[in-house]
ZAVEX-298700 format. One record per residue (C-alpha): residue in three letters; y, z, x. Coordinates in steps of 0.5 Angstrom, whole numbers, padded with zeros to 4 digits, always signed. Layout:
BEGIN
ALAYZX
...
***
This chain:
BEGIN
MET+0014-0094-0039
ARG+0015-0088-0044
ALA+0008-0088-0046
SER+0005-0089-0039
ARG+0008-0082-0037
LEU+0006-0079-0043
THR-0002-0081-0041
LEU-0001-0079-0034
CYS+0002-0072-0036
ALA-0004-0071-0041
ALA-0009-0073-0036
MET-0006-0068-0031
ILE-0006-0063-0036
GLY-0013-0064-0038
ALA-0015-0064-0030
LEU-0011-0057-0029
ALA-0015-0054-0035
LEU-0022-0056-0032
PRO-0022-0051-0026
THR-0021-0046-0031
PHE-0027-0047-0035
ALA-0031-0048-0029
ALA-0030-0042-0025
THR-0032-0037-0031
SER-0039-0039-0030
ALA-0039-0038-0023
ASN-0036-0030-0023
ALA-0044-0028-0024
ALA-0046-0025-0018
PRO-0054-0026-0017
GLN-0058-0019-0019
SER-0060-0018-0012
ALA-0053-0017-0010
PRO-0052-0011-0006
THR-0048-0006-0009
THR-0042-0003-0005
ALA-0040+0004-0007
ILE-0032+0004-0007
THR-0029+0011-0004
ARG-0022+0010-0006
SER-0019+0007-0012
CYS-0013+0002-0010
HIS-0009+0006-0015
ASP-0009+0012-0010
PRO-0003+0012-0005
GLY-0005+0010+0002
PRO-0004+0015+0008
TRP+0003+0018+0010
VAL+0007+0013+0015
VAL+0014+0013+0018
GLY+0019+0008+0016
THR+0023+0008+0022
LYS+0021+0008+0030
ALA+0022+0016+0030
VAL+0024+0022+0026
THR+0026+0028+0028
ILE+0022+0034+0027
ARG+0026+0040+0025
SER+0025+0048+0024
LYS+0028+0048+0018
PRO+0029+0043+0012
SER+0037+0042+0014
LYS+0039+0037+0019
LYS+0043+0042+0022
SER+0037+0046+0024
THR+0034+0046+0031
SER+0030+0040+0033
VAL+0022+0042+0035
GLY+0020+0035+0036
ILE+0019+0027+0034
LEU+0014+0024+0030
TYR+0014+0017+0032
ARG+0012+0011+0028
GLY+0004+0011+0029
HIS+0003+0018+0029
LYS-0002+0021+0024
PHE+0001+0027+0020
SER+0000+0031+0014
VAL+0005+0033+0009
HIS+0004+0040+0007
LYS+0010+0041+0001
THR+0016+0038-0001
ARG+0023+0042-0001
GLY+0029+0037-0004
LYS+0029+0031+0000
TRP+0025+0034+0006
ARG+0017+0034+0008
HIS+0014+0040+0011
ILE+0009+0036+0016
THR+0004+0037+0022
ASP+0004+0031+0027
LYS-0004+0031+0029
THR-0002+0027+0035
THR+0002+0033+0038
GLY+0001+0039+0033
VAL+0008+0040+0032
LYS+0010+0043+0025
GLY+0016+0042+0022
TRP+0021+0039+0017
VAL+0023+0031+0017
SER+0027+0028+0012
ALA+0023+0025+0006
ALA+0028+0019+0007
TYR+0024+0017+0013
VAL+0016+0018+0011
TYR+0013+0015+0005
ARG+0006+0014+0002
ASP+0003+0007+0004
SER+0002+0003-0002
ARG-0004-0001-0004
MET-0004-0007-0008
CYS-0010-0009-0013
LEU-0013-0016-0013
ASP-0018-0015-0018
***
């Protein structure tokens, strides 16, 4: 019984190793394949996003300052500078400029599968 299990295990390991050798020869692209230019590296951070439903845009980098607008999830915005835990932004959807807490806005991350 023990010898048959060892034989079965050896056969399974051999079967698992076969696709590895076969895959290396299939990776070569034909010479006539078109080349595509990659415009951004997968290591570059993605666009800025809002990590909650909405964030209050404030006139100064303080939660006690006056509210000048709301930045909703899905709005496009740019970040101009950072001061402590605050980011100075421009909401491209509404045109409002002001400060938002850095706890709620961040760069979208990308993953390379190369």
